[in-house]
C-alpha positions in Angstrom: 0.0 0.0 0.0 1.4 3.4 -1.0 1.7 5.8 1.9 1.8 9.6 2.2 4.9 10.7 4.1 4.6 14.3 5.3 8.0 15.8 6.0 8.7 18.4 8.7 11.1 21.3 8.3 13.8 19.7 10.5 13.9 16.6 8.3 14.8 18.6 5.1 17.3 20.7 7.0 18.9 17.6 8.4 19.0 15.7 5.1 18.1 17.7 1.9 18.0 14.4 -0.1 15.4 12.9 2.3 12.8 13.4 -0.4 14.5 10.6 -2.4 14.6 8.1 0.5 11.0 6.9 0.7 11.1 4.4 -2.2 7.7 4.0 -4.0 5.8 6.1 -1.5 4.5 9.7 -1.9 6.4 12.6 -0.3 4.3 15.6 0.9 5.9 18.9 1.8 3.6 21.4 3.5 3.9 24.9 2.1 4.6 26.1 5.6 7.8 24.0 5.6 9.0 26.0 2.6 8.3 29.2 4.5 10.4 28.0 7.5 13.2 26.8 5.2 13.2 30.2 3.6 14.3 31.8 6.9 17.6 29.8 6.8 18.6 30.4 3.2 21.0 33.3 4.0 22.8 31.5 6.9 26.4 30.6 6.3 26.0 27.5 8.5 25.3 23.9 7.6 21.6 24.7 8.0 21.8 27.5 5.5 23.6 25.3 3.0 20.9 22.6 3.4 18.1 25.2 3.1 19.5 26.4 -0.3 20.0 22.8 -1.4 16.3 22.0 -0.7 15.2 25.0 -2.6 17.3 23.9 -5.7 15.9 20.4 -5.5 12.3 21.6 -5.4 13.0 24.1 -8.2 14.4 21.4 -10.4 11.2 19.4 -9.9 9.1 22.4 -11.0 10.6 22.0 -14.5 9.1 18.5 -14.7 5.6 19.4 -13.6 3.3 21.1 -11.1 4.3 20.6 -7.5 0.7 21.1 -6.5 -0.5 18.2 -8.7 2.5 16.1 -8.1 5.8 15.3 -9.8 7.1 11.7 -10.2 10.1 10.7 -8.0 12.8 8.3 -9.3 11.6 5.3 -7.3 7.9 5.7 -8.4 6.5 7.9 -5.7 5.0 11.4 -6.2 6.3 14.6 -4.7 3.7 17.2 -3.8 3.7 20.6 -2.0 0.4 21.0 -0.1 -1.5 23.5 2.0 -4.9 23.3 3.8 -7.6 25.7 4.7 -9.4 23.3 7.1 -10.3 24.5 10.6 -7.8 23.5 13.2 -8.8 21.4 16.2 -9.2 23.2 19.5 -5.8 21.8 20.7 -4.3 23.6 17.7 -6.1 26.9 18.0 -3.0 29.0 17.7 -2.8 29.1 13.9 0.2 31.4 14.0 2.3 28.5 15.4 4.0 27.0 12.3 4.1 23.5 13.8 0.3 23.6 14.1 -0.1 24.5 10.4 2.2 21.7 9.3 0.2 19.3 11.5 -3.0 20.5 10.0 -1.8 19.6 6.5 -1.0 16.0 7.8 -4.5 15.7 9.4 -6.1 17.0 6.2 -4.3 14.4 4.1 -5.2 11.6 6.5 -8.9 12.4 6.2 -9.0 13.2 2.5 -6.9 10.3 1.3 -7.7 7.3 3.6 -6.5 4.9 0.8 -2.9 6.2 1.4 -2.0 6.1 5.1 -0.5 9.4 6.3 2.8 9.2 8.2 4.2 12.4 9.7 8.0 12.4 9.7 9.8 14.8 12.1 12.9 14.8 14.3 11.1 16.9 16.9 10.3 14.6 19.8 7.6 16.9 21.2 6.0 17.3 17.8 5.8 13.5 17.4 4.0 13.3 20.8 1.5 16.0 19.7 0.9 14.3 16.3 0.2 11.0 18.0 -2.3 12.7 20.4 -4.1 14.0 17.3 -4.4 10.5 15.8 -1.5 10.8 13.3 1.1 8.2 12.8 4.4 10.0 13.6 7.9 8.7 13.1 11.5 9.9 13.4 13.6 10.2 10.3 16.3 7.6 10.6 17.8 7.1 7.2 21.3 7.3 8.8 20.5 5.6 12.0 22.7 2.8 13.3 21.7 1.3 16.7 24.7 1.8 18.9 24.4 -1.7 20.5 24.7 -3.2 17.0 27.7 -1.0 16.0 30.5 -3.0 14.3 33.2 -3.5 17.0 36.1 -4.3 14.6 37.2 -7.6 16.4 36.0 -11.0 17.2 37.2 -14.2 19.0 37.6 -17.7 17.6 38.5 -21.1 19.2 41.2 -22.8 17.2 43.6 -25.7 17.6 46.7 -25.1 19.6 49.0 -25.5 16.6 47.2 -22.5 14.9 47.9 -20.3 17.9 51.5 -21.3 18.0 51.8 -20.6 14.2 50.9 -17.0 14.7 54.1 -16.4 16.7 56.3 -17.6 13.9 57.9 -15.2 11.3 55.7 -14.6 8.2 52.8 -16.4 9.8 49.4 -16.6 8.0 46.6 -18.9 9.1 43.2 -19.7 7.6 40.4 -20.2 10.0 36.8 -21.5 9.7 34.1 -19.0 8.9 36.6 -16.3 7.8 34.3 -15.5 4.8 32.2 -13.7 7.5 35.0 -11.5 8.6 35.3 -7.9 7.4 38.5 -6.5 5.9 41.0 -5.6 8.6 38.8 -7.1 11.3 40.9 -8.3 14.3 40.7 -11.8 15.6 41.7 -13.1 19.0 42.6 -16.7 18.5 42.1 -18.9 21.6 43.5 -22.3 22.1 40.4 -24.6 22.3 42.2 -26.7 24.9 43.6 -23.8 26.9 41.7 -20.5 26.4 44.3 -18.5 28.2 46.8 -19.4 25.4 46.0 -16.8 22.8 47.3 -14.9 19.7 46.1 -11.7 18.1 45.7 -11.3 14.4 44.1 -9.2 11.7 42.1 -10.5 8.8 43.8 -9.6 5.5 41.0 -9.7 2.9 43.4 -9.5 0.0 45.3 -12.6 1.1 42.3 -14.3 2.6 44.3 -15.1 5.7 44.6 -14.0 9.4 48.0 -12.3 9.8 49.9 -11.1 12.9 49.8 -7.5 14.0 52.6 -5.2 12.8 55.9 -5.9 14.4 57.3 -3.5 17.0 54.0 -2.5 18.5 54.9 -3.8 21.9 57.8 -1.4 22.0 55.3 1.4 21.3 55.6 4.6 19.3 56.9 7.9 20.8 57.2 6.3 24.2 53.6 5.1 24.2 53.0 1.3 24.5 49.6 -0.4 24.2 48.2 -1.3 27.6 45.5 -3.7 26.5 44.3 -5.8 23.5 42.1 -3.0 22.1 44.9 -0.5 22.2 47.1 -3.0 20.3 44.4 -3.3 17.7 44.1 0.5 17.4 47.8 1.0 17.1 48.0 -1.6 14.4 45.4 0.3 12.4 46.9 3.8 12.8 50.4 2.5 12.0 49.4 0.5 8.9 50.1 2.6 5.8 47.8 0.5 3.6 44.7 1.5 5.6 43.8 5.1 4.6 40.7 5.5 6.8 40.6 4.5 10.4 37.7 5.0 12.8 38.2 4.6 16.6 35.2 4.6 18.9 35.5 4.5 22.6 34.5 6.2 25.9 36.6 8.8 27.7 40.1 7.6 28.7 40.5 4.7 26.4 43.5 6.3 24.6 41.9 7.0 21.2 43.4 10.5 20.7 46.7 9.8 22.3 47.4 6.7 20.2 46.4 8.5 17.0 48.7 11.5 17.7 51.6 9.3 18.7 51.3 7.3 15.5 51.0 10.5 13.5 54.1 12.1 15.0 56.0 8.8 14.4 55.0 8.6 10.8 55.8 12.3 10.2 59.0 12.7 12.2 60.6 9.2 12.3 59.5 7.5 9.1 58.8 10.6 6.9 55.8 8.8 5.3 53.8 11.9 5.5 54.8 15.6 5.3 52.7 16.9 8.1 50.3 16.0 10.9 47.0 17.9 10.6 44.7 17.9 13.6 41.2 19.3 14.0 38.1 18.9 16.0 34.5 20.3 15.8 33.9 23.5 17.7 31.1 22.7 20.1 31.2 23.9 23.7 30.4 21.7 26.7 27.7 23.5 28.5 27.3 27.3 28.4 29.6 29.0 25.9 31.9 31.8 27.1 31.2 33.9 24.0 33.5 35.7 21.5 37.2 34.8 21.5 39.6 37.6 20.4 42.8 37.2 18.4 44.0 35.5 15.2 42.6 32.2 13.9 45.3 30.3 15.8 44.5 32.2 19.0 40.8 31.5 18.6 41.4 27.8 18.0 43.7 27.4 21.0 41.0 26.8 23.7 39.3 24.2 21.5 42.5 22.4 20.6 44.0 22.4 24.1 43.2 18.7 24.6 45.3 18.0 21.5 48.1 20.2 22.8 48.1 18.4 26.2 48.5 15.1 24.4 51.3 16.4 22.2 53.2 17.8 25.2 52.7 14.6 27.1 54.3 12.7 24.2 57.2 15.2 24.0 57.9 14.3 27.6 58.6 17.9 28.6 59.9 18.5 32.1 58.8 21.4 34.2 62.1 23.2 33.4 61.4 22.7 29.7 57.9 24.3 30.0 59.3 27.2 31.9 61.9 27.7 29.1 59.0 28.1 26.7 59.2 24.7 25.0 55.9 23.1 23.9 53.7 21.9 21.0 54.4 25.2 19.1 57.9 23.8 18.2 56.3 21.2 16.0 54.0 23.9 14.4 57.0 26.2 13.8 58.9 23.3 12.2 56.0 22.7 9.9 55.5 19.2 11.2 52.0 19.8 12.7 49.1 22.0 11.7 45.9 23.0 13.4 43.0 23.3 11.0 39.5 24.8 11.6 36.9 22.5 10.0 35.0 25.6 9.1 37.5 26.3 6.3 38.2 22.8 5.0 35.6 22.8 2.2 37.3 23.0 -1.2 40.7 21.9 0.0 42.7 19.0 -1.4 45.1 17.6 1.2 47.8 15.2 -0.1 50.7 13.6 1.8 49.3 14.3 5.3 48.3 12.4 8.4 44.9 13.8 9.4 43.3 13.4 12.8 39.7 14.5 13.4 39.0 14.3 17.1 35.5 14.3 18.6 34.0 13.3 15.3 30.8 12.2 17.0 29.8 15.9 16.9 29.8 15.9 13.1 26.8 15.2 10.8 27.0 12.5 8.1 27.3 15.3 5.5 30.1 17.1 7.3 32.1 13.8 7.6 31.6 13.2 3.9 32.9 16.7 3.2 36.0 16.1 5.3 36.9 12.7 4.0 36.5 13.8 0.4 39.2 16.4 1.0 41.8 13.5 1.3 44.4 13.7 -1.4 47.0 11.2 -2.6 49.0 9.4 0.1 46.9 10.9 2.9 45.7 8.9 5.9 42.7 10.1 8.0 41.8 9.0 11.6 38.3 9.7 13.0 38.0 9.4 16.8 35.1 9.9 19.2 32.6 8.8 21.8 29.0 8.5 20.5 27.8 8.9 24.1 29.4 12.3 24.6 27.6 14.5 21.9 27.4 18.3 22.2 25.9 18.9 18.7 22.1 19.3 19.2 21.3 18.1 15.6 22.8 14.5 16.0 22.6 11.8 18.5 24.4 8.5 19.4 22.9 6.7 16.4 22.8 9.3 13.7 26.1 11.1 14.0 28.8 11.1 11.3 31.3 8.9 13.1 28.9 6.0 13.5 27.7 6.5 9.9 31.2 6.1 8.6 31.8 3.0 10.7 28.7 1.4 9.2 29.4 2.4 5.6 33.1 1.5 5.5 33.2 -1.8 7.5 33.4 -3.9 4.3 36.0 -1.7 2.5 39.6 -2.9 2.2 40.8 0.7 2.5 39.3 1.2 5.9 39.6 -0.2 9.4 37.7 0.2 12.7 38.1 -0.6 16.4 35.7 0.0 19.3 37.6 0.5 22.6 35.9 -0.3 25.9 38.7 -0.4 28.5 39.7 2.9 30.0 43.4 3.5 30.8 43.5 7.2 31.8 43.1 6.5 35.6 41.1 4.4 37.9 38.8 7.3 38.8 38.2 8.3 35.1 37.3 4.7 34.3 34.9 4.4 37.2 33.3 7.8 36.3 32.9 6.7 32.7 31.1 3.5 33.8 29.0 4.9 36.6 28.0 8.4 35.6 
């Protein structure tokens, strides 16, 4: 049965291409949604860009027919722009409230076209509650949603014969295990001796060879003085140090070592191995709690408060003494030498970035479109690392299941060019680990 999906303003501002995502069903846009979108068209933000994109999409459909009568969509549905002059229910007496006008269009369609069930789509929780109270079917827009409990972890465990575990410790080892056709490229495998589960070996599935291979050599010695403290950190270090893997996603709660491992690997690749020309680091600008307002100074000075967690990690890796810091030594030495650069994501659009090691920290605050914009900046011989915690989101327009970081993990898990690991064990301190688990 073909349905009528009525879209709210926030759906189109979240994903301008949402009108194409309802298959053979009809898509209805209330005229009042167009009026609300028009208020954003001059904004220089992501919302403004999306508002202009929606207007261009709808204008292109005008060339194919009347939006009032309906224009055919690629998958067989019909796109219409509708309004209503029906009397509003008493609960919606305030006709000046735009949400009420949008709801009235949905109610009108539900009554006039009973053969096509009306479904109101909005990302506004309170509006879904009001719609339900009025007898409407209301749903969230979840085209990019990935349930966090089902998120790909990047590793698995397998019981194997003892000889296979021993084989992994020999030079040039490669083993074939049962069920490996179900493994994703670069998925890590903890091989356990079926007779003695405490006898284990760590490996990574190499899809090109069709075998499980050992982790990179030298990881136990660490990089830039940082050694992995647990299995997950060993897996993460293997990904960030592997030059064949161009996109790495690391998901984990606070204190698991995501950022520190990524920066240590980046500095090693830039300064020791000279694989990349520069380490480029950035993170979204979203305050925790109430913002302190305007920040004076140059771009670098404005970015310093936001990038301080990165600088703290860099100076920790530089192993600076108190006397060194008093003498003025610090992260700026790497910036002055051209080995590290701090980039504002606001200005990354249009760039092409070759031969660099890129780290995007706190990527859970990015939308799927913003992540796409960033990754498509990657040039030849560039590696990009996305780190973040889906449970610590400051962006009001995304949540734990619809943010850009989780979206990338889901889309790239079967690609040979990408690798992922989910880290669960905190190593910052006993207090930080307890707080992350209890609060």
